[in-house]
N, C-alpha and C positions, 0 to 999 in steps of 0.2 A: 480600604478597598484600593487595589492596584489600579493604575490607569491603563487604558488601552496600549500605550506605548510599552510599558512594562510588561503586559501580559504577552505582546507580540515579541518581546525580546526573550521572554521566557520560553515560550514556544518554539522560537528559532533555535534556542540553546538545546532544548530537549530533541529536536529534530536532528541537529548536528551530533549530538550524543548517540542517538540511536543508529545513525548511519555509520559513524566511526566504529560503533560496536560491532555492527555486521561485518564491516570491512576487516576489523581486527580478528574476528573469529574465522572469516575466510582465509585471511593471511596465515593464521594459526595452522589452518587445515593444510594450506599450500605448503608452509615451511616443513610441517611434519611429514608430508609426503615427499617433498624434495629431500629431506634428510634420508628418509628410507631409501629414496633412489641412489643418493649419494653413497650410502652403505652398501647398497647392492653393486654399484659399479666399482667400488673399491674392491670388493670380494671378487668380481668378476674379472677386472682387468688386472688386478695386481699391481706389478710394478709399472705396467703400461698406462696406469690411470693418470689422467691429467687435470681432474676436475677439482672442486673444492673438497676440503676435508668435512668429514660428517660433523666435526665440531662447530663448523660454521653454521650449519643448520641448527644445532642444539642451541648455539648463542643467540640466533635470531629468533628461535622460538621463545626463548626466555624474555627477550626484547619485547616482543609482541605481548606476551602476558603482562608484562610491566605496563605497556600502553593501554591495555585492556582496563587494568585497575586504576591508572591515573586518570582515564577518562571519566570515571565517575564524579570526580571533584574539580578536575582542571581540563576541561574540554578543549579549550584553545591551545594549551601547551601540548597535550596528548595529540592532537591533530597535526600540530607543527612537527612534533618529533616523528610522528608516524610518516608524513610525507618526506620528511628530510631523509629518513632512513631508506625509503624505497628510492628516492633520487641517488643516494650515496651508493647504495648496493647495485642498483642497475647501471649507474656510471662506472662502478668498478667492473661489472661484467662486460660492458662495452669495452673498457680499457683492455680486460685480459683476453676476451674471446672475439673481439671485433665488433663494430657497431652494426654489422649487417647480420649479426645472430638474431634468428626471429623472435626469440625470447626477449631480447633487449628491446626491439621494436615494439612489440606487444605490450611489454611492462611500461615503457614510456608513454604510449597512448593510454594505459590505464591510469598511470600517474596524473597525466594532464587532466583526466576526467575526474578523478578523485579530488584533485586540488580545486578545480572549478567548482565542486560540490560542496566541499567542506570548508573552503576559504574564500569562495566567491569568484565570480567571473573574471575579475581583474587579475587575481592571483593565478586563475587558470590561464589566462592569456601570457603572463610572466613565465610560468612553468612550460607552456608550449614554446616560447621564444628561446627558453633556456635549453630545452630538448632539442629542437632544431639546430641550435648553435653547436651543441656538442656532437650531434650526428655529422653536420657538415665538417667541423674541425676534425673529428676522429677519422672520417673518410679521407680527408685531404691529408691528414699526418700518416695514415696507413699507406696512402698511394705514393707518398714520398719515402716510404720506408723509415720514417722517424719513429713510429710506433709498430711494434712487431708482435701483434696479439698472436695467441695460440689458435690456429686455425685447424687443429686435428678433427673437429667436428664436421669439417667439409669432405674429407676423405672416408669417413666412417657413415654407413646407412643409419638413417635414424630409426630408432625402435620405438615400441608403443610407450615404454617407460619414459623415453626422452620427451614424449609430447604431453605427458601428463602436467607438468608445470604450466606449459602454454595453454592446455585446455583448461585448467583451473584459473588462468588469469582472464580467459575469455568468459568463464563462468562468473567471475567476480565482477567483470565489466558489465555484463548484462543483470547481474543482481543490484548493483549500485543504481543502474539506470532505472530498473524495475521500482527500486526502493524510492529513489528521487521522484519518479513520476507519481508515485503514491503519496508521497509527502506533499507534492504540489496539488494533487486532487484533494487531499485533506485540507490543506491551506485555502483553496478556492472554495471548497464547502463551507469553511469557517468564515471566509470573507462574504460569501452569500447569505450566511445566517447573520453575520453582523450587520449586512445591508438591510436584511429583513427586520432585524431587531430595531436598527436606526429608524426605518421606515415607521415601524410601529410606535416608537418612541415620538417620532416627529408628529405622527397623526394624534398620538395621545396628548402631546404638547399643543397642538393646534386645539383640540377639544378643550383642554384645560383652560388655554388663553381665551378662547371663545366664551367658555363658561364663566371665567373670571371677568371677562370684559362685560359680559351680560349683567353679571352681578354688580359690577361697578355702576354701569349705566342705570340699573334698576335703583341702587342706593342714591345715585345722583338724582334720579327722577323723583323719588321719595322726598328727598330733601327740598329738591325744587317745587314740589307739590305743597310741602308745608309752608314755604316761602310765598307760593301762589296762593294759598289761602289767606295769609295775613295781608298780601298785597291786595286781594279782592276786598277784604274787610276794610282796609284803609280807602280803597275806592269807594265803597259804600257808606263810609263813615258819616259824610256829610249828610246824606239822606237819612240815615238811623237817628242823628242827632236831630234832624228837622222833624222827624216823626215823633221823637220824644218831646220835642218842645211843645207840640199842640196840646197832648193830653196834660203836660205840666202846667200849661196856661190854664186850661179848663179846671184843673184842680185849684189853682190859685184864686181864679175868679169866683169859683163856687164856694171856696172857704171864706172868702170876703163877704159873700151875700149871707153867711151864716152869723156875721157880726152885726147885722142890721136888724130892724124890727119886724121884717116880715117873716113872723113865726110859721105862717101857713106854708111858706115855700122852703122850710128848713129841709124837709125830707126830700123835696125834689133836687135840691142843691147838693145835699149829701149823697144822693144816689148817682148825681153826674160826677161828683168828685170821686167817689168809689169806683165807678166805671173807667174813668180816666186813669186812676191809680193801677187798676187791674191791667190796663192796656200797657201802661209803662212796665208793669212786672212781667207782662209776656215779652215784651222787648227784651228786657234785661235777661230773663231765663234762656231766651232764644240765643242771645250773644254769649252768654256764659257756656251753654251747651256747644255752641259752635267753636269757641276758643279753646275747649278741652283737648288735651293731647292723648290721653290714655283711650285705649280701646275698651269697649264694653259689648258683650253679647247678650242681648235682651230680646224680648218680644216686643215689637213696636208697631204702632199704626201707621200704615202707609199714608193714608189720608191726612192725619194729624201731622205727620213730618212734612208733607208738601205744604200744607197751610202755614206752618212755622216758617219754612224757607220763604214762601212768598212774602211773608209779612216782612223779612229782612229786604226784600227787593221792591217795596212799596214805593220809595221815594224815586229810584230810576224809572220805574214804570210811569209814574206820574210825570216826571221830567220829560220823558220821551213822548208823552201823550198816549200811552199804551194802557191797555186793560188786559187783565190775564183771567181768562175763563177756565173754570175747573169743573170737569165732568166726574165727579167723584161719587157716583150713585151708590155704589157698595164698598164698603171698607174691608180692607184685608190687613192681616197681621204677618209680619215677618220676623224671623229669628236672625239676628245680626246686629250690626254696629249701626244705631240710628245717625250718629254723626257722619259716617261715610255715606250713609244714604242721603242725608242733607247735602253733602259735597255733590252727589251725583245730580240733583235736582237743582242746585245752585248754579253749578257750572253750565247745565243745559239752558235754564231760563236765562241766565246772564248772556250766553251767547246769542239766545234768541232776541233779546233786547238790543244787543249790539248790531244785529242783522238790519235793524231798521235805520241805521245811520244813513245819511243823505237820501232816504226814501220820503218822497212827498206825502204830506198829511192830506187826509185823515188816515190813520193806520187801522188795519184790521187787527183784531185782538190775538194775543198768544193763546193757545189752547192747549191744556194738559187734560189728558183722559187717562183714566185707569179702568183696566177691564179684566176679565179672567178668561183664558183661554187653555182648556185642558188642565195641566198642572202648573201653569205659568201665569204669573201676573204681568200683564202687558201695560207698560207706561208710554204714552206718546206725548212728546212735546212738539208742537207745531208752530210755525211762525210764517208770516207771510212778507218777509223782508227781502234782501238783496239775493239771497240763494248762493250756491256754490258752483263755480265754473267746472266744467268737466275735466279739465286739466289738474285741478286741485283736489278733486273728490278721491283719488288713490292715496293722497298723502294726508287727509284730514285727520287721522288719528295718529300720525307721527308726533314724537316728541319734539318740541321746539318748531314746529311749522305752524305758522299763523297767516290768516287771511285778512289781517286787520291792519294793513298797511303800517307794519312796525310798531303799532300800537299794543299789540299783545305779546305775550311771552311763548305761546304756542304750547301750553302746558294742560290747559283746562281739559280738552277733549282727550288727550292721551292719559291723564290721570283718571278721568272718568271711565274710560275703557278699561283701565287697570283695575279700578275698584270693582267695577261690575263683575269682571271676570274672576279676580281672585278672592273677594270678600262675599260675593253672593253667588258665584258660579253661574252667572248669567250672560248675556250678549247684548250687543248694541249695534244697531244698523240704522241706515239713515237714507232718505231719498231727497233730492233737492234739484230744482230747476232754476236757473239764473234768471234773476228777475221776478220770480213767482214766490219762491219761499222754500223752506227746509223743513222736514219732518224727521225727528229722531225717535226710534222704537227701541225701548228698553225691555227686555224680557227676563224676568227673574223666576226661578223655579220655587214653587211652594214645596219644601222638603217634607213638612209634616201637615197633614190635612187639619189637625186640630188647631193649627195657626190661624184658621179663618173663624172670625166672631161676627156674630150677627150684631 
């Protein structure tokens, strides 16, 4: 693909070729008519004829045909030869019949205009300077009788035929002006079109850059969300291990009781050990599910997933002196990824626990409520912690924004909102009052009525 500069040079060359083509054709017409006039004058005046021989007209005609053909392949050389021929011929006319001959003056003006168009404004100025110099020098030499041109034309009245070359020169002048103006208009049109294309390309580039930036930010957020998940599990690890120690101790004690002689208590001790083992199994199962990376779309119980998530947060709740009350009167089933649903509940409840920092005890409990409204499952997570100031509420879902005094990464709520919207086609809103508490409302559509189970 050619560059814009190369395309511009090609268009400029084609424009110069077209103009020179028109000028050459007009010059051919002019020379043919001039040759006919010469032949007529030779016949009319006979021995009193003082003009050019008709062979001059024939030679000039052949020369312009050569220029016409040369222009197809060598435009610069053709235009130089064309202008040079006009300059030499017109200077010869000025030398032979005087610088004040009307045709000489008209052709010099025509030559200046043609030079400026074909070879540029700078060349046009040089040609104008050369023309003025020749006119002044010629007039000076004629006035001192150093040059003695043939001024027979002064004594003879001008005929209609004599004015044909001058009229054609004027026609050529207006033709090249009109052609040049047309070329300028076409060039301006192309410039406007190029500007419009550039504007469209700029707009498309801005859209592409914006979309790509958005994709990169989304990819970065997803990576940070994964890191955030592991960071949260690291933060909860101490509590999880603490909760595992209690049932493990119970298993150990009850198994030791089985070694004794109290046979009547064997069933009771074995039952306790089995319950403690089941509890540990629940912990391990929950951990394994939370640490899985693969996506799975299945039908899952909303209530069961909430209970599993609260199980992971048992230790932080106890350590903070909090209770989590669940209002799960009616169970609903959703089609989706249960791990991502766990992330929603985990982030919201973990934020609720953090909201009680520096809050004097006793604490009111965190409340989780699940209900149905039309075709939506509404999950409400309410806390009675520190609340969110009105200055921070517009930014609460922004990535990397945190209200935890540099202790948080500012990813939890942003990731939660992204999961709700993209994975479950839902929405999340909140209400908060500083010093009173915060309520997050998650609305998830029930896409299939058969997903509800009794």
